[in-house]
C-alpha positions as CSV (number, residue, x, y, z in Angstrom):
1,D,-4.3,25.7,-1.9
2,H,-5.5,22.2,-0.5
3,T,-4.3,19.4,-3.0
4,H,-6.4,17.3,-4.1
5,G,-4.5,13.4,-5.6
6,M,-0.9,12.7,-5.6
7,N,1.8,15.5,-7.1
8,V,5.6,14.9,-7.6
9,W,7.9,17.7,-7.6
10,Q,11.6,18.2,-7.6
11,L,13.1,19.7,-4.8
12,D,16.4,21.7,-4.4
13,L,18.2,21.6,-1.3
14,P,20.7,23.0,0.2
15,L,23.9,21.1,0.6
16,A,27.3,21.6,1.1
17,P,29.4,23.6,-1.1
18,D,32.5,21.2,-1.6
19,D,29.5,18.3,-2.0
20,T,31.2,16.4,-5.4
21,L,28.2,14.0,-5.7
22,E,25.3,14.4,-7.2
23,R,21.9,14.5,-5.3
24,E,17.8,14.6,-6.4
25,A,15.2,14.9,-4.0
26,L,11.5,14.0,-5.2
27,L,9.2,15.2,-2.6
28,W,5.4,13.1,-3.4
29,D,2.7,14.7,-2.1
30,L,0.8,11.4,-1.6
31,A,-2.8,12.5,-0.8
32,G,-4.9,11.6,2.3
33,Q,-7.9,11.3,1.1
34,E,-9.2,8.0,1.4
35,D,-9.7,7.3,-2.0
36,Y,-6.1,6.8,-2.8
37,R,-5.0,4.8,0.1
38,L,-5.7,1.3,-1.4
39,I,-2.3,1.8,-4.1
40,H,-0.1,3.9,-1.7
41,Q,2.1,0.7,-2.1
42,L,3.0,1.6,-5.7
43,F,5.0,4.6,-4.3
44,L,6.5,4.0,-1.2
45,D,8.9,1.5,-1.6
46,E,12.1,4.2,-1.8
47,T,11.0,6.4,0.7
48,A,13.9,8.4,2.0
49,L,12.2,11.0,4.6
50,A,9.0,11.1,5.6
51,L,7.3,14.2,6.2
52,L,3.5,13.6,8.7
53,L,1.3,16.3,8.0
54,V,-0.8,17.4,10.9
55,N,-3.5,19.9,11.5
56,P,-3.0,20.9,15.3
57,Q,-6.0,22.7,15.2
58,K,-7.7,18.9,15.2
59,D,-9.2,17.6,18.5
60,D,-6.9,14.6,18.1
61,P,-4.5,15.7,15.6
62,F,-2.5,12.7,15.9
63,A,-5.8,10.5,15.6
64,E,-4.8,9.4,12.0
65,A,-1.1,9.2,12.4
66,G,-0.9,5.3,13.7
67,D,-2.0,3.8,10.0
68,W,0.7,6.2,8.3
69,L,3.2,5.5,10.3
70,K,2.3,1.4,10.1
71,A,2.5,1.6,6.3
72,L,5.5,3.5,6.2
73,K,7.2,0.9,8.5
74,S,5.7,-1.4,6.5
75,A,7.0,0.0,2.9
76,G,10.5,0.3,5.0
77,V,10.4,-3.7,5.6
78,H,9.3,-5.0,2.8
79,S,11.7,-2.6,0.0
80,E,15.0,-4.2,-1.5
81,N,16.6,-2.0,0.8
82,S,15.1,-2.7,4.3
83,R,15.4,-0.2,6.7
84,D,14.1,2.3,9.1
85,V,12.5,5.3,7.3
86,N,13.5,8.4,8.7
87,R,10.5,10.8,9.8
88,V,10.0,14.4,10.8
89,L,6.8,15.6,12.3
90,I,5.6,18.8,9.8
91,F,2.4,20.7,11.7
92,S,0.5,22.6,9.1
93,Q,-1.7,25.9,8.9
94,I,-0.8,27.4,12.3
95,D,-1.8,30.8,10.6
96,V,-5.4,29.4,11.5
97,G,-5.2,29.3,15.0
98,G,-1.6,28.6,15.9
99,M,-0.3,25.6,18.3
100,K,-3.0,23.8,20.1
101,L,-0.2,21.2,21.2
102,G,2.1,21.7,24.2
103,N,5.7,21.1,23.8
104,A,5.7,18.2,26.4
105,K,2.9,16.2,24.6
106,I,5.1,16.8,20.9
107,E,7.7,16.2,22.4
108,R,6.2,12.8,24.0
109,F,4.4,11.4,20.7
110,N,8.4,12.5,18.9
111,E,10.0,9.9,21.0
112,Q,7.2,7.2,21.5
113,H,7.7,7.3,17.7
114,G,11.0,8.2,16.2
115,F,10.8,10.9,14.7
116,N,13.7,13.2,14.0
117,D,12.5,16.6,14.7
118,W,9.1,18.7,13.9
119,L,8.1,22.1,12.6
120,A,5.5,24.2,12.6
121,T,4.6,25.3,9.3
122,S,2.2,27.6,7.3
123,A,1.9,27.9,3.6
124,K,-0.6,30.5,3.5
125,T,1.8,32.8,5.4
126,G,5.0,30.9,4.3
127,E,6.4,30.9,7.8
128,N,9.0,27.9,7.9
129,C,8.8,27.0,4.5
130,S,9.1,29.7,2.1
131,D,12.5,30.9,0.4
132,S,10.7,34.1,0.0
133,E,9.8,34.9,3.3
134,N,13.7,33.9,4.1
135,G,15.2,36.4,2.6
136,D,16.0,34.1,-0.3
137,Q,17.1,31.9,1.6
138,P,16.6,28.2,2.1
139,S,13.5,27.9,4.5
140,R,13.9,26.2,8.0
141,L,11.8,23.3,5.9
142,K,14.2,22.8,3.6
143,Q,17.1,22.7,6.0
144,L,15.7,20.3,8.0
145,V,14.7,17.9,4.8
146,A,18.2,18.5,3.8
147,S,19.6,17.1,6.8
148,S,17.2,14.5,7.5
149,I,17.6,12.5,4.3
150,P,20.2,9.8,5.4
151,W,22.2,10.6,2.5
152,D,25.0,8.2,3.7
153,K,22.6,4.9,4.0
154,L,21.2,5.8,0.5
155,P,22.2,3.6,-2.6
156,W,24.2,5.6,-5.0
157,T,24.9,5.0,-8.9
158,S,27.1,5.8,-11.2
159,T,25.7,6.3,-14.1
160,P,27.1,7.1,-17.6
161,R,26.7,10.4,-19.0
162,L,24.8,9.8,-22.4
163,P,21.8,8.2,-20.1
164,T,22.3,11.0,-17.6
165,E,22.1,13.7,-20.5
166,L,18.9,11.7,-22.0
167,K,17.3,11.6,-18.5
168,K,17.6,15.0,-17.6
169,A,16.4,16.5,-21.0
170,V,13.1,14.0,-20.5
171,V,12.6,16.0,-17.1
172,A,13.2,19.2,-18.6
173,M,10.2,18.3,-20.9
174,R,8.0,17.1,-18.2
175,D,8.2,19.6,-16.1
176,K,8.4,23.2,-19.1
177,T,5.5,21.6,-21.1
178,D,2.2,20.4,-20.6
179,I,3.1,16.6,-22.1
180,R,1.9,14.3,-20.0
181,L,2.0,11.2,-22.4
182,M,3.2,10.0,-25.8
183,R,5.3,7.0,-27.6
184,F,8.4,5.5,-27.7
185,A,9.2,7.2,-31.4
186,E,7.8,11.0,-30.7
187,L,9.7,11.0,-27.4
188,T,13.0,10.2,-29.1
189,Q,12.6,12.7,-31.7
190,R,11.5,15.4,-29.5
191,L,15.0,14.7,-26.9
192,E,17.1,14.4,-30.7
193,Q,15.7,17.9,-31.6
194,A,16.5,19.1,-27.5
195,L,19.9,17.6,-28.3
196,P,21.5,18.2,-31.5
197,G,25.0,17.4,-31.1
198,E,24.5,13.8,-29.2
199,K,24.1,10.8,-31.2
200,F,21.3,7.9,-29.6
201,G,18.6,5.4,-30.7
202,E,15.6,4.6,-29.6
203,S,17.2,2.0,-27.1
204,D,19.1,4.7,-25.3
205,V,16.2,6.9,-24.7
206,R,14.1,3.2,-23.1
207,T,17.5,3.0,-20.5
208,A,16.4,6.7,-20.0
209,V,12.8,6.3,-18.5
210,T,13.9,3.1,-16.9
211,L,16.1,5.3,-14.6
212,L,13.1,8.0,-14.3
213,A,10.7,4.6,-13.3
214,N,13.2,3.4,-11.0
215,H,12.4,6.8,-9.2
216,G,8.9,7.0,-10.4
217,L,9.0,10.1,-12.6
218,A,7.8,8.0,-15.6
219,R,6.2,4.9,-16.5
220,A,6.4,2.7,-19.1
221,L,2.9,1.5,-20.0
222,K,2.0,-2.0,-21.5
223,F,-0.1,-0.6,-23.9
224,G,1.1,1.4,-27.2
225,D,4.2,1.6,-26.3
226,L,3.9,4.4,-24.5
227,V,5.9,6.6,-21.6
228,L,4.0,7.9,-19.2
229,L,5.6,11.2,-18.2
230,Q,3.5,12.0,-14.7
231,P,3.0,9.0,-13.1
232,E,1.1,10.3,-10.6
233,L,-2.1,11.0,-13.1
234,L,-2.2,6.9,-12.6
235,N,-3.7,8.4,-8.8
236,G,-6.1,10.6,-9.4
237,Y,-7.5,8.3,-12.7
238,A,-7.8,5.2,-9.9
239,G,-9.6,7.3,-7.3
240,A,-12.2,7.5,-9.5
241,I,-12.4,4.1,-10.4
242,V,-12.1,3.2,-6.3
243,R,-15.1,5.8,-5.4
244,A,-17.2,4.4,-8.9
245,A,-17.5,0.8,-7.4
246,R,-17.7,2.3,-3.7
247,A,-20.9,3.8,-4.6
248,N,-22.0,0.6,-6.3
249,K,-25.8,0.7,-5.6
250,D,-25.7,-2.9,-4.8
251,E,-22.9,-2.4,-1.9
252,I,-20.5,-5.0,-3.7
253,G,-17.7,-3.3,-4.4
254,S,-17.1,-3.3,-8.4
255,V,-17.3,-1.4,-11.6
256,L,-18.1,-2.2,-15.1
257,E,-14.9,-2.5,-16.9
258,A,-16.7,-1.1,-20.2
259,D,-18.0,1.9,-18.2
260,I,-14.1,2.9,-17.0
261,Y,-13.2,3.3,-21.1
262,D,-16.8,5.3,-21.3
263,K,-16.3,8.9,-22.4
264,N,-18.9,9.7,-19.9
265,F,-17.5,8.4,-17.2
266,D,-17.3,10.2,-13.8
267,F,-13.6,11.7,-13.1
268,T,-14.4,14.5,-11.7
269,G,-11.1,16.4,-10.3
270,V,-8.7,13.8,-12.1
271,A,-6.4,16.0,-14.1
272,R,-7.5,14.8,-17.3
273,L,-5.4,13.9,-20.9
274,K,-6.6,15.7,-23.3
275,Q,-6.3,13.3,-26.3
276,R,-9.3,10.4,-25.6
277,A,-7.2,7.5,-26.7
278,D,-4.7,8.3,-25.3
279,E,-6.6,8.7,-22.0
280,E,-8.4,5.1,-22.3
281,L,-5.1,3.8,-23.0
282,L,-4.0,5.1,-20.5
283,L,-7.2,3.8,-18.7
284,R,-6.1,-0.1,-19.9
285,A,-2.9,0.5,-17.9
286,L,-4.8,1.1,-14.7
287,V,-6.5,-1.7,-14.7
288,Q,-3.7,-4.1,-15.8
289,T,-1.6,-2.3,-13.3
290,F,-4.8,-2.9,-10.2
291,L,-4.6,-6.4,-11.6
292,D,-0.5,-6.7,-11.2
293,H,-0.9,-5.6,-7.5
294,S,-4.0,-8.5,-6.8
295,L,-6.0,-4.9,-5.7
296,C,-9.1,-6.2,-7.3
297,I,-10.4,-9.0,-9.4
298,A,-12.1,-9.4,-12.7
299,E,-15.0,-11.8,-13.0
300,D,-17.3,-12.6,-16.2
301,T,-20.0,-11.7,-16.0
302,P,-23.9,-11.6,-18.4
303,Q,-23.0,-7.5,-18.5
304,G,-19.6,-7.7,-18.8
305,R,-16.2,-7.7,-16.9
306,Q,-16.4,-6.6,-13.5
307,L,-13.6,-4.8,-11.9
308,V,-14.2,-6.1,-8.1
309,F,-12.7,-4.4,-5.6
310,P,-13.3,-6.3,-1.9
311,S,-11.8,-3.3,-0.3
312,Q,-14.4,-1.1,-1.3
313,Y,-17.8,-3.7,0.0
314,R,-20.0,-1.8,1.8
315,R,-22.0,-4.5,3.3
316,E,-21.0,-5.8,6.4
317,K,-21.1,-9.7,7.7
318,D,-22.5,-10.3,11.4
319,I,-19.7,-13.4,12.1
320,P,-20.0,-15.4,15.2
321,R,-17.9,-15.0,17.8
322,D,-15.3,-17.7,20.1
323,P,-15.4,-20.8,19.6
324,D,-16.1,-20.4,15.8
325,I,-13.1,-18.7,15.4
326,F,-10.3,-21.1,14.7
327,V,-6.9,-19.3,14.4
328,S,-6.2,-15.4,14.0
329,Y,-3.5,-13.5,13.2
330,S,-2.9,-9.5,14.7
331,F,-0.8,-7.6,12.3
332,S,0.5,-3.7,11.4
333,G,0.8,-2.1,8.4
334,E,-1.5,-0.9,5.4
335,W,-3.9,-2.5,6.2
336,Q,-6.7,-2.0,3.1
337,T,-3.8,-3.2,0.8
338,V,-2.7,-6.4,3.0
339,W,-6.4,-7.4,3.2
340,T,-7.5,-7.3,-0.3
341,T,-4.5,-8.9,-1.8
342,L,-4.7,-11.8,0.3
343,V,-9.0,-12.4,-0.6
344,V,-7.6,-11.6,-4.2
345,R,-5.0,-14.0,-4.8
346,L,-7.3,-16.7,-2.7
347,W,-10.3,-16.0,-4.8
348,Y,-7.3,-16.9,-8.1
349,S,-6.2,-19.5,-6.5
350,Q,-8.8,-21.9,-8.2
351,E,-8.0,-24.0,-4.7
352,F,-11.6,-23.1,-2.8
353,G,-14.9,-22.4,-4.3
354,H,-15.9,-19.0,-4.2
355,K,-18.5,-18.0,-1.8
356,E,-19.3,-14.5,-0.8
357,L,-17.6,-10.8,-0.1
358,W,-18.4,-8.6,2.3
359,R,-16.6,-5.3,3.5
360,N,-15.6,-7.1,6.6
361,A,-15.2,-10.8,5.3
362,A,-14.5,-13.4,2.2
363,E,-16.2,-16.8,2.6
364,F,-14.5,-20.0,0.1
365,S,-16.0,-23.0,0.2
366,S,-14.3,-27.0,0.3
367,P,-15.0,-29.4,-3.2
368,K,-17.6,-30.6,-0.8
369,G,-19.3,-27.3,0.2
370,F,-18.4,-27.0,3.6
371,T,-17.1,-23.0,4.3
372,L,-13.6,-21.7,4.9
373,G,-13.9,-18.0,6.3
374,L,-12.1,-15.4,7.0
375,K,-12.3,-11.5,8.6
376,I,-11.2,-8.4,9.3
377,D,-11.2,-6.2,12.6
378,N,-9.3,-2.6,12.1
379,K,-8.5,-0.4,14.7
380,Q,-8.8,3.0,12.9
381,G,-5.5,5.1,13.2
382,E,-3.6,2.8,14.7
383,G,-2.5,0.9,11.6
384,L,-3.2,-2.1,13.4
385,A,-5.8,-5.2,12.1
386,T,-6.8,-8.8,12.9
387,I,-7.4,-11.3,10.1
388,S,-9.4,-14.3,12.0
389,L,-10.0,-17.5,10.2
390,Y,-13.3,-19.6,11.0
391,F,-14.3,-23.1,9.5
392,D,-17.4,-25.3,8.9
393,K,-16.5,-28.6,11.3
394,E,-17.0,-30.7,8.7
395,V,-14.0,-28.8,6.5
396,P,-11.0,-31.4,6.2
397,E,-8.0,-30.5,8.5
398,D,-5.7,-30.5,5.5
399,L,-7.6,-28.5,3.8
400,K,-7.8,-26.0,7.1
401,A,-3.8,-26.2,7.2
402,I,-3.4,-25.3,3.6
403,F,-5.8,-22.2,3.8
404,I,-4.4,-20.9,7.2
405,E,-0.5,-21.5,5.6
406,F,-1.2,-19.1,2.7
407,V,-2.9,-16.9,5.0
408,H,0.3,-16.8,7.2
409,R,2.8,-16.5,4.3
410,H,0.9,-13.6,3.3
411,L,0.7,-11.6,5.6
412,A,4.5,-12.9,6.6
413,K,5.0,-11.3,2.8
414,Y,3.3,-8.1,3.2
415,G,2.1,-7.2,6.6
416,C,4.6,-6.0,10.0
417,E,4.8,-7.3,13.5
418,V,2.9,-10.7,12.3
419,S,1.4,-12.6,15.9
420,R,-0.9,-15.5,15.6
421,D,-3.4,-16.6,17.9
422,R,-4.5,-20.5,17.8
423,R,-7.8,-20.7,19.8
424,Y,-8.7,-23.8,22.1
425,V,-11.6,-25.6,23.0
426,C,-11.4,-28.0,25.9
427,Q,-12.6,-31.4,24.7
428,S,-13.8,-32.5,27.9
429,C,-16.9,-29.9,28.6
430,G,-16.5,-27.7,25.0
431,N,-15.3,-24.0,26.7
432,P,-12.8,-22.3,24.2
433,V,-9.8,-21.3,26.2
434,T,-10.4,-17.1,25.9
435,D,-7.2,-15.9,28.1
436,L,-4.9,-15.7,25.1
437,K,-2.9,-13.4,26.8
438,A,-2.0,-17.4,29.1
439,V,-2.0,-19.3,26.2
440,R,1.3,-16.9,24.7
441,K,3.0,-17.5,28.1
442,R,2.1,-21.0,28.2
443,L,3.3,-21.8,24.3
444,D,6.4,-19.6,25.3
445,A,7.3,-21.5,28.6
446,K,7.4,-24.9,25.9
447,K,4.4,-25.9,28.0
448,D,1.7,-28.5,25.9
449,F,-1.9,-28.0,27.5
450,I,-3.1,-25.5,29.4
451,T,-5.9,-25.8,32.3
452,C,-9.4,-25.2,31.4
453,Q,-11.0,-22.6,33.6
454,E,-14.2,-24.7,33.8
455,C,-13.6,-28.1,34.4
456,D,-9.6,-27.9,35.1
457,E,-8.8,-30.9,32.6
458,Q,-6.1,-30.2,30.6
459,V,-6.2,-29.1,26.9
460,P,-3.6,-29.6,24.4
461,L,-1.4,-26.8,23.2
462,I,0.2,-28.8,20.5
463,D,-2.4,-30.1,17.6
464,F,-2.7,-31.6,14.2
465,I,-3.1,-28.9,12.3
466,E,0.3,-26.9,14.0
467,R,2.4,-30.3,13.2
468,R,0.7,-30.1,9.7
469,L,1.2,-26.9,8.8
470,N,5.4,-27.9,8.2
471,S,5.2,-30.7,6.2
472,D,6.2,-31.1,2.6
473,P,3.0,-31.9,0.9
474,V,1.4,-28.1,2.5
475,A,4.3,-26.6,1.6
476,R,4.2,-27.7,-2.5
477,K,0.3,-26.9,-2.3
478,I,0.9,-23.4,-1.4
479,L,3.6,-23.1,-3.7
480,S,0.9,-24.1,-6.2
481,M,-1.7,-21.6,-5.3
482,E,0.5,-19.3,-5.7
483,E,1.9,-20.0,-8.5
484,T,-2.0,-20.9,-10.1
485,A,-3.0,-17.1,-8.6
486,T,0.0,-15.1,-10.6
487,R,-0.8,-17.0,-13.6
488,E,-4.5,-16.3,-13.6
489,L,-3.9,-12.6,-12.8
490,D,-1.5,-12.1,-15.5
């Protein structure tokens, strides 16, 4: 059946009979629905292999592939063990109408995007993905997964016997019962019953839970000394909250925090916890997760605290184009997350006043009330976006430099393939230089000017802002802003 939300399974894979290492594989279904895209960054860090599922009956089967591929690349680059993620292209639902794509087109796509291999499957008939349909032998899909995981490049750990046994017992409890959330003390008691021959204390259980958390199989919550045995539940609840923010009647992407904890909040489609008290604790932990990862803004209002999700705004701002754009950055990756975290951290930096938010823009103000703005344009399905900055002409150059550098550092940290395009205006005739490719060529050639196409005057390509960006006072100010934003979010 079709799945909704996120699911996690342990996957038994065919391995060589003489293999002496214990290998564990977890299969994560990350949910393709838009409601869940915002928090994908929480689960992509340790990806060893990506299976990109494509419906071959669609007119353009690869339309959304770019977004996923860029998100994977971003996760691989910014993880602790920086590396490219192996990937396999999987065609699903071939029982509906077969493959409408020719092998030549598939091979071109594979080669272009660096896929290891591809396979056509049907979950309904079991073709290529069912052990029972393959004489109770590992299916072609399992064999392909096992051979595509780069085992020799993955970090391995030597774990003492007791934590390993405790971890296995917790996983067995997780998979064989409907227990999803419990306090550490209760978990310790249940493990004592499951392992009567072992001697251990609560600290040993916490170590085992930490090992599981490293693989996404458990999560210790900050509220109630609880451990969540099915972290994928957070994804379902998060999707419901994001939907509520997007449905805000004023189109401002916000939801009242108190409403989230109300028993009548709309959690349609969510596999909910049975105990209401446990559910409220989980929701409070989820709100803290949103804030910890800069995915929303918490604003105190007369009605109570509002959680504002910049990515869920539906109002769009019509923004002037050149020559008002001062500088722009193009990047790839999970653009919604990059944009949201940038706006949230600027909001909490306390360096700029708050003016207005839109789906495609955010504006801040200088101490004297002048506008510093940024807007985003994304290319749907290609995983590419451009963030452009614009300012009132009265904004001081130093403040422009600080704003630009904050954006630059954020994109360098969370985006991939970042490129910067400074916009230049001829001081003689006032016309903007619109040929950005020509500007890039001049800069690459170490030239310090470009000729204006309107009046043939020289337009300097090196100005005060470029020099100011590298100064120590700007660096100190940015560090202070980052620390302030982190403290405020905490």
